[in-house]
C-alpha positions as CSV (number, residue, x, y, z in Angstrom):
1,M,0.0,0.0,0.0
2,D,1.2,3.4,-0.9
3,R,0.2,6.2,1.5
4,P,1.9,9.5,1.1
5,G,0.3,12.8,1.8
6,T,0.6,15.4,-0.9
7,N,0.5,19.1,-1.1
8,L,-2.1,19.2,-3.8
9,A,-4.3,21.8,-2.2
10,P,-2.7,25.3,-2.3
11,R,-3.8,25.8,1.3
12,G,-3.2,22.5,2.9
13,Q,-2.4,18.8,2.4
14,V,-4.6,16.2,0.9
15,D,-4.1,12.7,2.4
16,W,-4.4,9.7,0.1
17,E,-3.4,6.1,-0.3
18,T,-3.3,3.5,-3.0
19,S,-3.7,-0.3,-2.8
20,G,-4.3,-3.2,-5.1
21,S,-2.4,-3.8,-8.3
22,P,-0.3,-0.9,-9.6
23,E,-1.1,-2.2,-13.1
24,G,-4.8,-2.6,-12.4
25,R,-7.7,-0.4,-13.6
26,P,-7.5,2.8,-11.5
27,V,-10.5,3.6,-9.4
28,L,-11.0,6.7,-7.2
29,V,-13.2,6.1,-4.2
30,V,-15.0,9.5,-3.4
31,H,-16.1,9.4,0.2
32,V,-19.3,10.6,1.8
33,G,-19.2,13.8,3.7
34,P,-18.3,16.6,3.7
35,G,-16.6,16.5,7.1
36,G,-15.9,12.8,7.2
37,G,-13.0,11.0,5.7
38,G,-12.3,8.2,3.3
39,R,-13.6,4.9,4.7
40,R,-10.6,2.6,4.3
41,G,-13.0,-0.4,4.1
42,A,-14.4,0.9,0.8
43,R,-11.4,-0.8,-0.9
44,R,-13.2,-4.2,-0.3
45,S,-15.6,-3.3,-3.1
46,F,-12.8,-3.9,-5.6
47,D,-10.7,-6.9,-6.5
48,P,-7.1,-5.9,-5.5
49,D,-5.7,-8.1,-8.3
50,A,-7.8,-6.2,-10.9
51,F,-7.9,-2.6,-9.6
52,R,-5.5,0.1,-8.5
53,I,-7.6,1.5,-5.7
54,V,-7.1,5.2,-4.7
55,L,-8.6,6.5,-1.5
56,F,-8.3,10.1,-0.4
57,D,-9.5,12.4,2.3
58,Q,-11.1,15.4,0.7
59,R,-9.9,18.8,1.6
60,G,-10.8,19.6,5.2
61,C,-11.7,15.9,6.0
62,G,-10.2,12.9,7.7
63,Q,-6.4,13.1,7.7
64,S,-6.2,16.0,5.3
65,L,-4.9,19.3,6.7
66,P,-6.1,21.7,7.8
67,H,-9.3,20.0,9.1
68,S,-12.6,21.8,8.6
69,S,-13.4,21.3,12.3
70,D,-10.7,23.9,13.1
71,P,-12.7,27.2,13.6
72,S,-9.8,29.2,12.1
73,V,-10.0,27.4,8.7
74,D,-11.3,29.6,6.0
75,M,-14.1,27.6,4.3
76,A,-13.9,30.0,1.3
77,H,-11.2,27.6,0.0
78,N,-13.2,24.5,0.5
79,T,-15.7,24.6,-2.4
80,T,-16.9,22.0,-4.9
81,E,-14.6,23.6,-7.4
82,H,-11.6,23.2,-5.0
83,L,-12.5,19.6,-4.4
84,L,-12.7,18.8,-8.1
85,A,-9.4,20.5,-8.7
86,D,-7.8,18.4,-5.9
87,M,-9.2,15.2,-7.6
88,E,-7.7,16.3,-10.9
89,L,-4.3,17.1,-9.4
90,L,-4.3,13.8,-7.6
91,R,-5.0,12.0,-10.9
92,E,-2.2,13.8,-12.6
93,D,0.2,13.4,-9.7
94,L,-0.4,9.6,-9.7
95,G,0.2,9.4,-13.5
96,I,-3.3,8.1,-14.2
97,D,-4.8,8.9,-17.6
98,R,-8.4,7.7,-16.9
99,W,-10.1,6.3,-13.8
100,L,-13.3,4.9,-12.6
101,L,-15.1,7.1,-10.1
102,Y,-17.0,5.4,-7.3
103,G,-18.9,7.0,-4.4
104,R,-22.1,7.5,-2.6
105,S,-24.0,10.3,-1.0
106,W,-21.8,13.4,-1.1
107,G,-19.3,11.4,-3.1
108,S,-22.0,10.9,-5.7
109,T,-22.6,14.6,-5.8
110,L,-18.9,15.3,-6.5
111,I,-18.9,12.6,-9.2
112,L,-21.8,14.3,-10.9
113,A,-20.0,17.7,-10.7
114,C,-16.9,16.0,-12.0
115,A,-18.9,14.6,-14.9
116,Q,-19.9,18.1,-15.9
117,T,-16.4,19.6,-15.7
118,P,-13.8,19.1,-18.5
119,P,-11.5,17.4,-18.8
120,R,-13.4,14.1,-18.4
121,P,-10.8,11.5,-17.7
122,W,-13.2,9.1,-16.2
123,D,-14.6,5.9,-17.6
124,L,-17.8,5.4,-15.6
125,A,-19.4,7.3,-12.7
126,S,-20.6,4.6,-10.3
127,R,-22.9,6.0,-7.7
128,Y,-25.5,5.0,-5.2
129,G,-27.4,6.7,-2.4
130,L,-27.8,9.8,-4.6
131,R,-30.1,12.4,-3.1
132,L,-31.9,14.8,-5.4
133,Y,-32.9,18.1,-4.0
134,S,-35.2,19.5,-6.6
135,T,-38.8,20.5,-6.9
136,D,-38.8,19.0,-10.3
137,A,-37.6,15.4,-9.8
138,W,-38.2,14.4,-13.4
139,S,-35.9,17.2,-14.7
140,S,-33.2,16.0,-12.2
141,M,-33.6,12.4,-13.4
142,R,-33.2,13.5,-17.1
143,L,-30.0,15.4,-16.1
144,I,-28.6,12.3,-14.4
145,R,-29.4,10.2,-17.4
146,V,-27.6,12.7,-19.7
147,I,-24.5,12.8,-17.4
148,S,-24.5,9.0,-17.1
149,S,-24.3,8.6,-20.8
150,G,-20.6,9.7,-20.7
151,P,-17.8,7.3,-22.0
152,V,-18.0,3.8,-20.7
C-alpha cells in the first residue's frame, strides 16, 4: 500500500493512499461527507488483483490538513470547485490517464459535478445513495441520465 500525503491543495495537504495492483484499472473512491473521511473499508468493493484503488480524504476531511473542524479554517477555500481541482491534481500526480469514479451520498454529488467539468478523464461514474434536492424530480432524473451517458 502506498500512503503518502501530498500538497495538492494550495492551502493544505490532501491525504491519500493506493492499494491493489499498480497495473490494475484505476478507481478513485470518493467518500461521503463533507466533514468525514475516506472509509478505508471501501477498498473491499474492488478486487485488488484487478484494480488500483485510490482512497483520499477530501480537503478539510479525515487526515487532510487543515481540518474543517478547526474554527480558524477559511471555508472559502473548500468549495466543490476546489475539491474537483484536488481530484484532478491527484489523478495527474499519480500518472493516471483515466479512472473509474466510485462513491455514494456526497461522493455521488462530487462525481456528478466532475462529470460536468472538463476534462473528463473518467470511464464510468458509479454512484449510489444519490439524493436529489429538486422541486422538479423528473428534470433532475433527465439530467442524471444525460450525465451518465458519458464514456464507458
